[in-house]
N, C-alpha and C positions, 0 to 999 in steps of 0.2 A: 637442429635438436628438437625432439619431440617434448613439449612441455605440457604436463597436466596442470590444470587450474582448479584448486579447491577453494570453495568459498561458500558463505550462507547468503541466499538472496532474500532480501527484505520482503519483497512482494509474496514469496512463497509462504513465509511465516504469517504475514497478514491474511492470506488466503486461508490459512488453517484456523484462523480466529485470534491471533495475537494482535494487540494493538501496536499502533505505529511507535509508541514510546517503548514498548516491550521489545520490539524488533530494532530499536535504534542503533544497535552495534553492528547490525548486518549491512550487506552492501547493496546498492542499487544496481539495476541492470546496466545503467550507463557506466558504471565503474567497471563492470566485467567486460562490456563491449570494448571499452577504451584499452584495457590490457590485452585483450585478444589482437585488437588492431595494432597496438605497439609491438607485441611479439611477431606478428606477421611482418610488419615493416623491418624488423631486426633480422628476419630470415629464419624464424622459428615456427613450428607448426604447434598451434595452441589447441589443446583438447580440454573442453569444458567438462570437468568431473563433477563439480558441485560440492555437497555436503559430505560430512564423515559417513552417512549411511551410504551414499552412492560410492564413495572411495572404498569402503569396506566391501561392498559387493563386487566391485571391479577387481580389487586385489584378490578376493577369494576365486574370481573367475580366472585368474592368471594374468591379468593385464599388468604392464609395467610401463615406466616412462624414463626418459633420460634424466628428467629433473620435474619435481613437482613445485609450482609456484603456489605457496600455500598463504592464503589470507583468511581461512575459515576461523571463525570465532566460536562456533559450536554453541551448545547450552548444557545446563545440568550441573551447575556446581563450580567450585573454584578451579577444578582441573579441566574446564571445558576448552580452553584455548591450547591445552596440552594434548588433546585427543587425537587430532590429526598427525601432528608430529610424532606421537608415540606409535601409531599405526604404521607410519611410514618407516620409522626406525625398525619395527618388528619385521617388516618385509625388505628391509635394506634398500629402500628407495631414497635417493637424495632429494632434498628439498630446500627451498629458501627460508630465510628467518630463523627464528629462535627454535631451539630444542625444547622437550617437554619440561625440563627442570626450570628453565628461564621463563617459559610461558606461564607456569603455575606460580612461580615466585613473584613475578611482576604483577600479576592480576591481584594477588593478595598485598594490598598497599602497605598494611602494617608490617608483615613479614619482610617485604621488600625494603622498607625503611630501617628495620633492624639490621638487614645486611649491609646497606649503605652506611649506617651508623659505625658499624663494626670495622668497616674499611676506612673510616675516617672522612667520609663524603658528607658534606653539610646537608642536613635535612631538618625541617622544623620539628621541635619536640611534640609528642603526641601521646594520646591515650586511646584505648579500644574500649568501646562500650558495647557489650554483648547483650546485657539486659539493662533495664533502667537502673536498677539497683547499683550498677558500676559507676553511675554518675557521681556518687558520694566519694569515690577514690580519684576523681579528676581534679588534678591540682595546678592545671594551667591557668595562667592569668588571662583575663578576657581583655579583647575579644578573642574568639576562637572560631575555627572553621570545621563544619561537620559535613561528612559525606559518607556514602556507602563504601565500605572497605574492599569490595570485591566486584566492582563495576567498572566499565569503560565508557568512552563516548560522552563523558560528564553526566551520565545518568545519575539523577538524584541530587544534582547540583543546582541550586537556584539562590535568588537573593536571600532566602531564609537560612541558607548555609552559614551565613555570617552571623554569628551569635554574640550579642554584647551583654548578656546577663545570663545567670544559671536558669532562670525561667524560660528564656528563649531556647537554650541548649536543651532542656529537658523536652520541650515541645517538638524540637526538631528531631532529636534522637527517637522520640515516641513515633513520629511520623515514618522515619526512614526504617525503623524496626519493623513496623507493621507492613510497610510498602514493599521491602526487599528481603525480609527474612534472612538477613545476615548482619554481622556487626558493623557499627559505625566507628569510622575513623574520626577522631577530634584532635585537630592540630592547632598549634599556635598560629594565629593569623599573621600573615605576612603582608605589610602595606605597601611594598615597594613595586618596582617594574616587573612585568611578566613577559617572559619569552619562551619560545619553543626552539630547541636546538636540533637540526636535522642532520643526521649522520649517515654515511654510506660506507660499506667495507666492513671488515672483520679484524679484530685484534689489532696488531701494529699497522695493519693496512686501512684501518678505519679513519675517516677524514670528515670534517664538518663541512657541509654544503652551504650552511647559512644560519644565522641566529635571527629568527623572526620575532619582533616585538609586538605585543597585542596591547592595543591601547583602546580602551572603550570610550565611546562618546558620551557626553554629559547626560543623555537621556537614559542611559543604562543604570537601573536601580542598583545601589550599593556597590557598584563598581565590581561585579562578579562576572567572570567569563563562564557563564552557566550554560546548561543544555539548550535553553531557549534562545540565548544570545547566539550559540553556534549555528542554530537553524536559520538565522537572519544576519549573518555576520556582515554581508556586504553593506547593510544599512547601518549597522550599529558599531562596527569595529574599524580601526584603522591599523592595517598590518604593514609594517615596514621592516627593512633589514636593519639591524643594529651593527655598528661597526667601531663603537668606542671602547674604552677600557672596561667597562662592565661587560660588554659583549665578548670581548677577549677572555675575561675571567670566566664567563659562562661556558665558553668553549672548552676550556681546561677542565672544568668540573663536570661537564657533560661527557667528554671523552673518558675521563677516569670512571665515571659511573657506567657507561656503556661497555667499556672494556672489562671493568671489574666484574660485572654481573654476567658478562658473556653473551651480549646481544650479537647478532650476526646479520650481515648483508645490508641491512638498513634499519633505521628506527629513530625515535624521537625521545629527547629528554626535556621535560617540562620544568622550568626553573622559575622561581620568584625571588625578589630581593627582600631582605628583612629592613627592619627600621634604620639600619646602618649602611644599606646599600650592598650588603654581601649576598652573593647568590646561593640560593638553597634549593636543592632538587626536591621537587614535589612528587613526581613520579615518571616512570619510563614506559614507553610504548613499543614493545618488540614486534608488534604487527600493526604498523602504521597504515592509516587509511590512505588509499591511493586513487580517489576520485580525481581526475585531472583538473576539475574546476573548483572544488570546495574543500579539499583535505589539505590540512596544514603542511605536510611534507611536500606535495606537489606546488602548493602555493609558494612555500620558501624557495623551491627550486626555480620557479618561474621568476620570482623577485631577483634571483641570483643569476639569472640568464642560463639556467641549466634545464634543458628541455625535458619534456615528459619521456620521450623515447630514449633519451640519454640516461634518465633516471632509472627506468626499467632495464635497460641494457647493463647498467652498473650493478643492479641487484643480481641479475642472471649471472653476470661475470664473476661476482663475488662468490656466489654459491658454487659455481662450476670450479672456480679456483681452490675453494675449500676441499673439494673431492680430489683434485689433483695433488693437493698437499697431504692427503691422508684421511679425508673424511672426519670422522668424530674426533680423531686424535689432533686435528688441527685447530679445534675450538680453543680460542685464545682467552678465555676468561680467567680471572685471578682467583685462585682457590681461596676460600675463607675458612680458616682453621682456628 
């Protein structure tokens, strides 16, 4: 099978003048090399397409692929992750992972939480601060947690995200509004265990590969799994597979959210426990990081004895199976009415 690979390369954006932090969501060359190598070992021909710009040019030139393996984050607003899937839909080229609707919905954390709440899936109470004046309407009890409402890769999350007073919240919102020029999501702080649930497959064929618990060492300020912590995870995090009653509850909630919102092929659901030990969905990632060494999904697979090639093969198999089952019509998300 000839597989096109769409992605945004971090080094290319840095060469254009972006900072490393601004390009944090994009992929490293090591990730792309690993994907190409895995596809080759699986018997597929991988074609490095690159960003949405490169994809658009090649589509206009008449090029097509049996399948596109899409991990392109793109840039330019809340619809950025939906750009490549929308282009591929327009040209009727099949692809891996979520469709444009799911990509846009999950990137807007507040809208995603409203959908989860409507489906009865537990998620912490929240408010959205678009301007500083909105703080007057925030009725959540402290402490609260503040982060950009439309970012990934933990951008904008630091020890300062945990706010214990109205003054701290105002300072944090002012900083985030200035830095990211987008709304701030303010959530009720959850003090319990934190896990990420890795899932592969689509609809009723989706299955949990593992529930990875994230424990921060005592040296980590405020016990926050922040952007900086993720960059140095080997030294400051303890990552283990959870297999107790809480993990089983997380599996059920994660599959409900994954299927309900219509994620496809593979993804992650981030969950944290409230003060009573109940799992609450924080967010969903429909375009999971796939670096074999430091991305949460491959790390979870490694802990569970599920190899990297096996993971990439399962993603490709799921996408190919969706096509044989009717393409778009096979999308198994639950409609929210």
